[in-house]
C-alpha positions in Angstrom: 0.0 0.0 0.0 1.2 3.5 -0.7 2.0 5.7 2.2 -1.1 7.9 2.0 -3.6 5.1 1.9 -5.3 4.2 5.2 -7.0 1.1 6.7 -10.3 1.8 8.4 -12.0 -0.6 10.8 -15.6 -0.2 11.9 -17.5 -2.0 14.7 -21.1 -2.8 13.8 -23.7 -2.5 16.5 -24.1 1.1 17.8 -21.2 2.2 15.6 -22.0 1.5 12.0 -25.5 0.1 12.7 -28.2 2.0 14.5 -29.7 -0.6 16.8 -32.9 1.3 17.5 -33.8 1.8 13.8 -32.1 -1.4 12.7 -30.4 0.4 9.9 -27.1 1.7 8.7 -27.2 5.6 8.4 -27.1 6.7 4.9 -24.3 9.1 5.8 -22.1 6.2 7.0 -22.6 4.4 3.7 -21.6 7.6 1.8 -18.5 8.0 4.0 -17.4 4.5 3.3 -17.7 4.9 -0.4 -16.0 8.2 -0.5 -13.1 6.8 1.6 -12.7 3.9 -0.8 -12.8 6.3 -3.8 -9.8 8.1 -2.2 -7.9 4.8 -2.2 -8.5 3.8 1.5 -9.7 0.3 2.5 -12.6 -0.1 4.9 -13.2 -3.2 7.0 -15.9 -4.3 9.4 -14.3 -5.4 12.7 -17.0 -7.0 14.8 -18.0 -9.6 17.4 -20.6 -10.8 15.0 -20.0 -14.0 13.0 -20.2 -14.0 9.2 -23.7 -15.4 9.3 -25.0 -12.4 11.3 -24.9 -9.6 8.8 -28.1 -8.1 7.5 -28.2 -7.7 3.7 -27.9 -3.9 4.0 -24.6 -4.3 5.7 -23.3 -6.8 3.2 -24.6 -4.6 0.3 -22.3 -1.7 1.4 -19.4 -3.3 -0.3 -16.6 -3.0 2.3 -13.2 -4.5 1.5 -13.4 -7.2 4.2 -14.8 -8.5 7.4 -13.1 -9.3 10.7 -15.7 -11.5 12.3 -16.2 -13.0 15.8 -13.6 -10.8 17.5 -10.6 -11.6 15.3 -11.3 -15.3 14.8 -12.4 -15.2 11.2 -10.8 -12.8 8.7 -12.1 -12.2 5.2 -10.5 -9.9 2.5 -12.1 -9.4 -0.9 -14.4 -12.4 -0.3 -11.6 -14.8 0.6 -11.0 -16.2 4.1 -7.4 -15.5 5.1 -7.6 -16.8 8.7 -10.1 -18.9 10.7 -10.1 -20.8 14.0 -13.0 -22.6 15.7 -13.9 -23.6 19.3 -13.0 -27.3 19.9 -16.0 -29.6 20.3 -15.0 -30.6 23.9 -15.0 -27.0 24.9 -18.4 -26.4 23.4 -19.8 -29.2 25.6 -18.1 -27.7 28.7 -19.6 -24.3 28.0 -23.1 -25.9 27.6 -22.6 -27.5 31.0 -21.5 -24.3 32.7 -24.6 -22.5 31.2 -27.0 -25.1 32.4 -25.5 -25.1 35.9 -25.6 -21.3 36.3 -28.7 -20.5 34.3 -27.0 -18.7 31.5 -28.4 -18.3 28.0 -26.8 -17.2 24.7 -25.6 -18.0 21.3 -22.8 -20.1 19.8 -21.8 -18.1 16.7 -20.2 -19.5 13.7 -19.5 -18.9 10.0 -22.5 -20.9 8.8 -25.0 -20.8 11.7 -25.9 -19.1 15.0 -27.2 -21.4 17.6 -29.4 -19.8 20.3 -30.1 -21.7 23.5 -33.8 -20.9 23.1 -36.2 -18.2 21.8 -36.7 -16.2 25.0 -36.6 -12.5 23.9 -37.3 -11.3 27.4 -34.4 -13.0 29.2 -31.9 -10.2 28.4 -32.3 -7.1 26.2 -29.4 -7.8 23.8 -30.2 -11.5 23.7 -33.8 -10.5 22.7 -32.3 -8.0 20.2 -30.3 -10.7 18.5 -33.2 -13.2 18.4 -35.4 -10.6 16.8 -32.7 -9.7 14.3 -32.7 -13.4 13.1 -36.5 -13.5 13.2 -36.5 -10.5 10.8 -33.9 -11.9 8.5 -34.5 -15.7 8.0 -31.8 -15.8 5.3 -29.3 -15.5 8.3 -29.0 -19.2 9.1 -29.9 -20.0 12.8 -31.3 -22.6 15.2 -33.1 -22.0 18.5 -31.4 -25.0 20.0 -28.0 -26.1 21.3 -28.6 -29.7 20.2 -26.6 -29.5 17.0 -23.9 -26.8 17.6 -21.2 -27.2 14.9 -17.9 -25.3 14.5 -18.6 -22.1 16.4 -16.1 -19.2 16.3 -17.1 -17.9 19.7 -20.0 -17.6 22.2 -21.9 -14.7 23.5 -23.6 -15.4 26.9 -26.2 -13.6 29.0 -27.4 -13.6 32.5 -31.1 -12.9 33.4 -33.7 -13.8 36.0 -32.3 -16.7 38.1 -28.7 -16.5 36.8 -25.7 -16.9 39.1 -23.3 -14.5 37.4 -20.5 -14.8 39.9 -20.6 -18.6 39.8 -20.7 -18.5 36.0 -17.6 -16.2 35.8 -15.7 -18.4 38.3 -16.6 -21.4 36.2 -15.0 -19.8 33.1 -11.7 -20.4 34.8 -12.1 -24.1 34.0 -11.7 -23.4 30.3 -9.1 -20.7 30.7 -6.4 -22.8 29.0 -8.4 -22.5 25.7 -10.8 -19.5 26.1 -10.7 -15.9 27.2 -13.7 -13.7 27.9 -14.7 -10.1 27.6 -17.2 -8.5 30.0 -19.4 -6.3 27.9 -21.5 -5.6 31.0 -22.3 -7.4 34.2 -24.8 -9.7 32.5 -23.2 -10.0 29.1 -20.0 -11.8 28.2 -18.2 -12.8 25.1 -16.2 -16.0 25.3 -13.6 -16.6 22.6 -10.4 -18.4 21.7 -7.3 -17.3 23.6 -5.1 -14.7 21.9 -7.9 -13.5 19.6 -9.6 -10.2 19.8 -10.4 -7.2 17.5 -6.9 -6.0 18.0 -5.2 -9.2 16.8 -7.5 -9.2 13.8 -6.6 -5.6 13.0 -2.8 -6.3 13.2 -3.2 -9.4 11.0 -4.9 -7.3 8.3 -2.3 -4.5 8.6 0.5 -7.1 8.1 -1.5 -8.6 5.2 -1.4 -5.3 3.4 2.2 -4.5 4.6 0.7 -1.4 6.3 1.8 0.3 9.5 -0.8 0.3 12.4 -0.1 4.1 12.4 -2.2 4.1 9.3 -5.1 2.2 10.9 -8.2 4.0 12.1 -10.6 2.1 14.4 -14.2 3.2 15.2 -16.2 1.7 18.1 -18.5 2.1 21.0 -18.1 -0.8 23.4 -15.4 -2.2 25.7 -14.9 -5.1 23.3 -13.4 -2.4 21.0 -10.6 -1.6 23.5 -8.1 -4.0 22.0 -8.9 -2.6 18.5 -8.1 0.9 19.8 -4.9 -0.3 21.4 -3.8 -1.9 18.2 -4.7 1.0 15.9 -2.8 4.2 15.4 -6.1 6.1 15.8 -9.0 5.1 18.0 -12.3 7.0 17.4 -15.1 6.5 19.9 -18.7 7.2 18.9 -20.5 9.8 20.9 -22.7 7.0 22.3 -19.6 5.0 23.4 -19.1 3.7 26.9 -16.9 5.9 29.1 -14.2 3.2 29.3 -13.6 3.4 25.5 -13.9 7.2 25.4 -11.2 7.5 28.0 -8.6 5.8 25.8 -9.9 7.3 22.4 -7.8 9.6 20.4 -11.0 11.3 19.2 -14.7 11.2 20.1 -17.0 11.8 17.2 -20.8 12.2 17.3 -23.2 9.4 17.9 -24.2 6.7 15.4 -27.6 8.5 15.1 -25.9 11.8 14.4 -23.6 11.0 11.4 -20.8 9.9 13.7 -19.0 7.8 11.1 -19.1 10.5 8.4 -17.9 13.2 10.8 -15.1 11.0 12.1 -14.0 10.3 8.6 -14.0 14.0 7.9 -12.1 14.8 11.0 -9.2 12.5 9.9 -9.4 13.5 6.2 -10.3 10.0 5.2 -12.8 11.3 2.7 
């Protein structure tokens, strides 16, 4: 890559995608296309697996997808890196969830496996279930009976859950898996030594680019590793304080043209 070309990495939920309206702001799509016309490359860097992208996100035409927090990397339609959770670990996680009354989703390239269809158990669990209900083309099952080749797991506490017992139990799989606390009742469990930051570095190396030329946009604490890896971390106006505190710049919210204004601020368009 020539020196003046940049790599841009975008989280999805509450960064690129307005969760309330279930839509990508038109200004964000315009910013992405203008950045690409300038020679920059734009990637989605998300906790979502490949199967969990609404058509309007796929239709934007980004240059690649970093899925499942750095576990599955795709550039120009080609997988360049992919790891999955071992079957024995999948069974152990199921046991932990049953013991501590935890619900969630095993997320993979080809299918998302929800424990059940309880939209009221946890707000984000319900949000995800509804997303799949609204987009049947995104392959999914509301059962853990046939979980196959997941990239990661997203788990939720709700009524009757023992969160402290659950978190302690995660230590029994700590040789294989790490976890990120999104909030007290929401955790992402993923393969060790993988996160949004490792994914970003892998892509930078792939393009022989410096991380100084990498720009990361996010809103949640699972974006911290991406900000730490990138030369420039841009927090959305709606981001959590933990992320804003380490950001190089805070743009406006996802609902207020935050992507477009952030691209403008850094002369990416």
